N, C-alpha and C positions, 0 to 999 in steps of 0.2 A: 593686187597681190605683191609681196615683196620679192626683190629678185634675190636668187641665192647663187653665190660664186661657184664656178667650175670645181674648184678644190673642195670646196664644202659638200657639193653634190657627190664627188667622189669619195669622200670620207663617210658621208652617211650611207652611201651605197655599201661601202666596205663594212660598216658596222652591221647593216641589215644581212649582208651575206655571212658574216661571222655568226651572228645571232641564229640564222637559219640552221647552220652547221651545229651549233650548240644543241638546238632543239632536236635536229635529226640525230645526233650522237646519243642524245639522252634518251629518245624514244627507241632507238635500236637496242641500247643498253637495257632498258627496261624490259622489253620483248625477250632478250636473251636471258636476262635474270628470272623472269617468270617461267621460261622453259626450263631452266636449270632447277628452279625450286620445285617444279612438278616432278621432274625426273628424280630429284632427290626424294620427294615424298613417296614416288612409287617404290624406290628401293627401301626406304624405311618401313613401308607397308609390308614388304616381303619379310623383314626381320619381324614385324609384329605378328603375322600370319603364322610364323613358326614359332611364336612365343620366345623369341630371342631379343636381347638388347644389344644394339650395335657396340656398345662399349664393352660387353664381355660375353659375347656369343661364343667366342672360342672355348673359354673356361667351361661354359655349360656343356658344349658338344664334346669336350675332353672328359667331363665327369660321366656324361652318357657312355662314351667309349671305355672308360676304365671300369663302369659297372657292368657293361656288357662282356668285357673280356674277363672279369672275376666270374660271371655266371658260365662263360664258356669254360673256364678252368675247372669249375665244379662239375660241370656236366662231364667233361673229358675225365676227371677223376673218378666219378661214379661209373662211367663207361669202362674205363680201364679195370676197376674192381670187378665189374659184372663179366667182362670178358674173361678175366682170370678164374672167376667162379665157374663160368661156363667151360672153360678149358679144363679145370680140375674134374668138374663133373663128366666130362667126356673121358678123363682117364679113369675115374672110378667106375664108370659103367663097363670100361673094357677090361677092367681087373678079373681075372680067372684064378680060381684056386690052383696053386702050384706053379703058376707062371711069375715071373719077376715083373715088379712094379716098375714102370718106367721112370718114376721120380725117385724112389728110395731104394729100389732093387730087392725089396723083401718079397718072398715067395708066399708069405702068411698075410691075409688080409682080414684081421678081426674086426675092425671098425671102419667100414666103407662109408665115405661121406654121402649123406642123403642131401640132394639139391633139388630145387624146383626148376622148372623151364624158365631160362632168362631171355628168351628171344623176344617177347613183348616188352620187357624192360629195356633190352637193347634198342629196339625198333623206336621205342618212345624217346630214349635218350638221344638217339640219332636225329630224330625229327626235332627235338629241342635245339640241338647243336646246329642243325641247318638253319633254324629260325634265328638263332643268336649271330651265326656267320652272315645270313642276309641283313640282320640289323647292323652290323658292323660295317658292311659294305655301304649300306644306306647313309650311315654317320659320316664315312669317308666322302661319299658323294655330296653330303650336306656341307663338310667342311670346305670342299673344293669350290662348291657354288658361293659360301659365304665369304671365302677369302676373296673371290672376285668381286662379289657385292661390296664388301668392306672397302677394296680398292676404289672401286666406282664411286662409293659414297664419299671417300676422302677426297677424291678429285673433284667431284661435283661441289663439295663443301668449299674447297678452294676456289673453284670458279665462282661461286655464289659471293663468297668474301671479296674477291677480286672485283667482281662487278658492283658489288655495293660500295665498295672505295672509289671505283672509278666514277659511279654516279654521284657519290659526295663530292668528289673533286669538280665534276661537271657542274653540279649544283652551285658551288662556290664560285666557280669561274663564270657561270651564267649570271649570278647575282652581282659580281664585280662588273661585268660586261654591261648589265642593264644601268649600273651606276654612271657608266661613261655616256649614256645618251642624254645628251644635254640640249637638244634641239626642240625648242617649244613648238614649232611649226607642225611637227609630226609626232606620231606616237609610236613607241617601241614595238608594240604588237600589231601595228596597220602597215605593213610594207606596201600595200595595194595603193594606199593614199600617196606614199612617197613616189611610187612608180607612175602613177597618174600625174603627178606635179611635174615630172621631167617632160 
């Protein structure tokens, strides 16, 4: 066996130590990257389950909110008309010949308005209105949820990009480090043989 100088042994030992640090860092980053990618996929799945695109989810929910608000306005308008008709009906039923009308003051009532009972229509409109209000509340909750998910998605994507860049850098550094291994007595991936040599 050839004798190896103490300085050379120290240099080889330092090379192996640095090589192990590169491998450890690379392994840790790969695990972290895999974890972040799984978290990213879980969030993307939540968008997919709600049939929302991460790039324009807000527009879709805003459109749903606008549509629901328009329906609510129509329901409220119909409800207001029905309430006015119901109030007029109560006035017309209370008219008595010779007594003044509470609206116009006339004591003669030749053409009393005939109306139908609007209570079932008002109940139906009230129910519809409650449903639309509940839908609007749900849309607001969805918006809040997806605001948080979009922020998490953005942060995770930044982490994935950063870890990918770090892994690329480590791969280059590791490649350069391997090129520095010039000792023919040992193999770069066999530290055990070097440790036994000592």
